[in-house]
C-alpha positions as CSV (number, residue, x, y, z in Angstrom):
1,X,2.1,134.2,6.8
2,X,4.1,132.6,3.9
3,X,2.5,130.0,1.7
4,X,4.4,127.1,3.2
5,X,3.2,128.0,6.7
6,X,-0.3,128.3,5.4
7,X,-0.2,124.9,3.7
8,X,1.3,123.5,6.9
9,X,-1.6,125.0,8.9
10,X,-4.2,123.4,6.6
11,X,-2.4,120.0,6.8
12,X,-2.4,120.3,10.6
13,X,-6.2,120.6,10.5
14,X,-6.4,117.1,9.1
15,X,-4.6,115.6,12.2
16,X,-1.9,113.6,10.2
17,X,-0.9,111.5,13.2
18,X,-4.4,110.2,13.6
19,X,-4.7,109.5,9.9
20,X,-1.4,107.5,10.0
21,X,-3.0,105.2,12.7
22,X,-6.2,104.8,10.7
23,X,-4.4,104.0,7.5
24,X,-2.1,101.4,9.1
25,X,-5.2,99.2,9.4
26,X,-6.4,99.7,5.8
27,X,-3.6,98.1,3.8
28,X,-3.4,94.9,5.9
29,X,-7.2,94.6,5.6
30,X,-6.9,94.9,1.8
31,X,-4.2,92.2,1.7
32,X,-6.4,89.9,3.8
33,X,-9.4,90.5,1.5
34,X,-7.3,89.8,-1.6
35,X,-5.5,86.8,-0.1
36,X,-2.3,88.4,-1.4
37,X,-1.2,91.8,-2.6
38,X,-3.8,94.0,-4.3
39,X,-2.7,96.1,-7.3
40,X,-0.7,99.2,-6.4
41,X,-3.2,101.4,-8.0
42,X,-6.0,100.1,-5.9
43,X,-4.0,100.5,-2.7
44,X,-2.9,104.1,-3.6
45,X,-6.4,105.1,-4.7
46,X,-8.0,103.7,-1.5
47,X,-5.4,105.5,0.7
48,X,-5.9,108.8,-1.1
49,X,-9.7,108.5,-0.6
50,X,-9.4,107.3,3.0
51,X,-6.9,110.1,3.8
52,X,-9.2,112.7,2.3
53,X,-12.2,111.4,4.2
54,X,-10.4,111.2,7.5
55,X,-8.9,114.7,6.9
56,X,-12.3,116.1,6.2
57,X,-13.8,114.6,9.5
58,X,-10.8,115.9,11.5
59,X,-11.0,119.4,10.0
60,X,-14.7,119.6,10.7
61,X,-14.0,118.4,14.2
62,X,-11.5,121.2,14.7
63,X,-13.9,123.7,13.2
64,X,-16.7,122.8,15.7
65,X,-14.3,122.4,18.7
66,X,-12.3,125.6,18.2
67,X,-13.9,127.1,21.4
68,X,-12.8,124.3,23.7
69,X,-9.5,123.9,21.9
70,X,-8.7,127.4,23.0
71,X,-9.2,126.4,26.6
72,X,-7.1,123.2,26.6
73,X,-3.3,123.4,26.9
74,X,-3.0,120.3,24.6
75,X,-4.9,121.9,21.8
76,X,-4.4,125.7,22.2
77,X,-1.8,125.8,19.4
78,X,-4.1,124.4,16.7
79,X,-4.5,126.5,13.6
80,X,-8.0,127.7,14.3
81,X,-7.0,128.8,17.8
82,X,-3.9,130.7,16.7
83,X,-5.6,132.3,13.7
84,X,-3.4,130.6,11.2
85,X,-6.6,129.4,9.4
86,X,-10.0,131.2,9.5
87,X,-13.1,129.4,10.6
88,X,-14.6,129.9,7.1
89,X,-11.5,128.6,5.5
90,X,-11.5,125.5,7.7
91,X,-15.2,124.8,7.0
92,X,-14.8,125.1,3.2
93,X,-11.6,123.0,3.3
94,X,-13.3,120.3,5.4
95,X,-16.4,120.1,3.2
96,X,-14.3,120.1,0.0
97,X,-12.1,117.3,1.3
98,X,-15.3,115.3,2.2
99,X,-16.8,115.8,-1.3
100,X,-13.6,114.9,-3.0
101,X,-13.2,111.7,-0.9
102,X,-16.6,110.4,-1.9
103,X,-16.2,111.2,-5.6
104,X,-12.7,109.9,-5.7
105,X,-13.5,106.6,-4.1
106,X,-16.6,106.2,-6.1
107,X,-15.0,106.8,-9.4
108,X,-11.5,105.3,-8.7
109,X,-12.4,102.4,-6.4
110,X,-16.1,101.6,-6.0
111,X,-19.3,103.1,-4.6
112,X,-19.5,100.8,-1.7
113,X,-16.1,102.1,-0.4
114,X,-17.3,105.6,-1.1
115,X,-20.5,105.2,0.8
116,X,-18.6,103.8,3.8
117,X,-16.2,106.7,3.7
118,X,-19.1,109.2,3.7
119,X,-20.7,107.3,6.6
120,X,-17.5,107.4,8.6
121,X,-17.2,111.2,8.0
122,X,-20.7,111.8,9.3
123,X,-20.2,109.4,12.2
124,X,-17.2,111.4,13.4
125,X,-18.0,115.0,12.4
126,X,-21.6,114.9,13.4
127,X,-22.1,111.8,15.6
128,X,-19.1,112.2,17.8
129,X,-18.1,115.8,17.5
130,X,-21.6,117.4,17.8
131,X,-23.9,114.9,19.4
132,X,-21.6,112.9,21.8
133,X,-18.4,114.5,22.8
134,X,-19.8,117.3,25.0
135,X,-22.8,115.3,26.3
136,X,-21.9,111.9,27.5
137,X,-19.0,110.2,29.2
138,X,-19.3,107.3,26.7
139,X,-18.5,109.7,23.9
140,X,-15.3,108.0,22.7
141,X,-16.9,104.5,22.9
142,X,-19.7,105.2,20.3
143,X,-17.9,108.0,18.6
144,X,-14.9,105.8,18.1
145,X,-16.8,103.6,15.8
146,X,-15.9,106.1,13.0
147,X,-12.3,105.1,13.5
148,X,-13.1,101.5,12.8
149,X,-14.5,102.3,9.3
150,X,-11.1,102.1,7.4
151,X,-11.1,98.3,7.7
152,X,-14.6,98.1,6.1
153,X,-13.5,100.6,3.4
154,X,-10.3,98.6,2.7
155,X,-12.2,95.3,2.5
156,X,-14.9,96.8,0.3
157,X,-12.3,98.4,-2.0
158,X,-11.0,94.9,-2.8
159,X,-14.2,92.9,-2.9
160,X,-16.9,95.4,-3.5
161,X,-18.9,94.0,-0.5
162,X,-18.5,93.1,3.2
163,X,-18.2,89.8,5.1
164,X,-17.7,88.6,8.7
165,X,-14.0,89.1,8.7
166,X,-14.0,92.9,8.2
167,X,-16.7,93.2,10.9
168,X,-14.4,91.3,13.3
169,X,-11.6,93.7,12.4
170,X,-14.1,96.5,13.1
171,X,-14.7,94.9,16.5
172,X,-11.0,94.8,17.3
173,X,-10.6,98.5,16.7
174,X,-14.0,99.4,18.3
175,X,-13.1,97.7,21.6
176,X,-9.5,98.9,21.3
177,X,-10.5,102.6,21.2
178,X,-11.5,103.1,24.9
179,X,-8.4,101.6,26.4
180,X,-6.4,103.5,23.8
181,X,-8.0,106.9,24.4
182,X,-9.0,106.9,28.1
183,X,-5.3,106.8,29.3
184,X,-4.8,110.0,27.3
185,X,-7.8,111.5,28.9
186,X,-6.4,110.5,32.3
187,X,-3.2,112.4,31.5
188,X,-5.1,115.5,30.4
189,X,-7.9,115.2,32.8
190,X,-7.7,118.8,34.0
191,X,-7.8,120.1,30.4
192,X,-11.0,118.2,29.6
193,X,-12.6,119.3,32.8
194,X,-11.7,122.9,32.1
195,X,-13.3,122.6,28.7
196,X,-16.4,121.0,30.1
197,X,-15.9,117.7,28.1
198,X,-17.2,114.8,30.2
199,X,-14.6,112.2,29.3
200,X,-15.0,109.2,31.5
201,X,-11.7,109.8,33.4
202,X,-13.0,113.3,34.2
203,X,-16.3,112.2,35.8
204,X,-15.4,108.8,37.2
205,X,-12.7,107.4,39.5
206,X,-9.6,106.0,38.0
207,X,-10.5,102.5,39.3
208,X,-13.8,102.5,37.4
209,X,-12.1,103.7,34.2
210,X,-9.4,101.0,34.5
211,X,-12.0,98.3,35.1
212,X,-13.8,99.3,32.0
213,X,-10.6,99.3,30.0
214,X,-9.9,95.7,31.1
215,X,-13.4,94.7,29.9
216,X,-13.0,96.4,26.5
217,X,-9.5,94.8,26.2
218,X,-11.0,91.3,26.8
219,X,-13.6,91.9,24.2
220,X,-10.9,93.2,21.8
221,X,-8.9,90.0,22.3
222,X,-12.0,87.9,21.7
223,X,-12.6,89.5,18.4
224,X,-8.9,89.1,17.4
225,X,-9.1,85.4,18.2
226,X,-12.5,84.9,16.5
227,X,-10.9,86.1,13.3
228,X,-8.6,83.0,13.3
229,X,-11.3,80.5,12.2
230,X,-13.4,83.0,10.3
231,X,-10.6,84.2,8.0
232,X,-8.5,81.0,8.3
233,X,-5.5,82.9,9.8
234,X,-2.2,81.1,10.1
235,X,0.4,80.7,12.8
236,X,2.0,84.1,12.7
237,X,-1.2,86.0,13.2
238,X,-2.4,83.6,15.9
239,X,0.8,84.0,17.9
240,X,0.7,87.8,17.5
241,X,-2.9,88.1,18.5
242,X,-2.4,85.9,21.6
243,X,0.9,87.4,22.7
244,X,0.2,91.1,21.9
245,X,-3.3,90.8,23.4
246,X,-2.1,89.2,26.6
247,X,0.7,91.8,26.9
248,X,-1.7,94.7,26.5
249,X,-4.2,93.1,28.9
250,X,-1.4,93.0,31.5
251,X,-0.7,96.7,31.0
252,X,-4.4,97.5,31.7
253,X,-4.5,95.2,34.8
254,X,-1.4,96.9,36.1
255,X,-3.0,100.3,35.6
256,X,-6.0,99.1,37.6
257,X,-3.7,97.9,40.4
258,X,-2.0,101.3,40.5
259,X,-5.4,103.0,40.6
260,X,-6.5,100.8,43.5
261,X,-3.3,101.6,45.3
262,X,-4.0,105.3,44.9
263,X,-0.7,106.1,43.2
264,X,-2.3,108.8,41.0
265,X,1.0,110.6,40.3
266,X,2.5,107.3,39.1
267,X,-0.5,105.9,37.4
268,X,1.5,105.3,34.2
269,X,-1.5,106.0,31.9
270,X,0.7,107.1,29.0
271,X,2.5,103.8,29.1
272,X,-0.9,102.1,28.3
273,X,-1.6,104.7,25.6
274,X,1.6,104.0,23.8
275,X,1.2,100.3,24.4
276,X,-2.2,100.4,22.7
277,X,-0.5,101.8,19.5
278,X,2.1,99.1,19.6
279,X,-0.6,96.4,20.0
280,X,-2.6,97.6,17.0
281,X,0.6,97.9,14.9
282,X,1.8,94.3,15.8
283,X,-1.6,92.7,15.1
284,X,-2.1,94.4,11.8
285,X,1.4,93.9,10.6
286,X,1.0,90.2,11.4
287,X,-2.4,90.4,9.5
288,X,-0.6,91.7,6.4
289,X,2.2,89.1,6.4
290,X,0.1,86.0,7.3
291,X,-1.5,85.5,3.9
292,X,1.9,85.1,2.3
293,X,3.1,82.3,4.6
294,X,2.5,78.6,4.0
295,X,1.6,77.9,7.7
């Protein structure tokens, strides 16, 4: 294997697509915390540290899950399954990234952000991957809390502390995670069942999953609206939060209706999955623009 392919395999261990989704929440949070645009150096330094922390957690996740990744069609081409990267190489790489992320954030940003990044790594690589994923159908609910940490890291990077606003942003992503991930689990239900991973869509009826998705979406919208008075958000964010939240809630309700009707083959789960990404993008883009507007 050439060096370019080898580098590409190590990059694949970090799950770049997931990191993109995590980082899209970090910069808007930093803008809100600053009440304007933070320095470019602070943004870049925070993103470097956040990327390393997330990459470490994802690499350690792949290291531990390499046995079930080999069983699932969706993951059977991952580097540890194909042999592009050795288990020892992945483990060393994951630990090294984690150590770098903490030291980098501590020295280049502040130690509050560094501590939060370390906590996020442990929550995902140990809490979710080892303790929850294979043992409970609520794995993604509690394990998904690690994916909420970038907003706390971003806020702490600017202020050196935490406040109610970042915890509401944390709540948005926390309650967003189940209706984001469960549709994907519906799509690949057979894969998860073959691997023995008890995702809720594997062990419960589609109607029950869809009902819970609606409940989490309502809680997500509530957090997004609570942010308006707490962070003194303006008209743009308010409109985006109401419109995008209402639209995504309708997507979840329609999924529930299709599940009740028994149209399993036309459940449209991936439409909700992609819709969840659009929702989060719209809300956080509005969050990043709102502080610059006079209304």
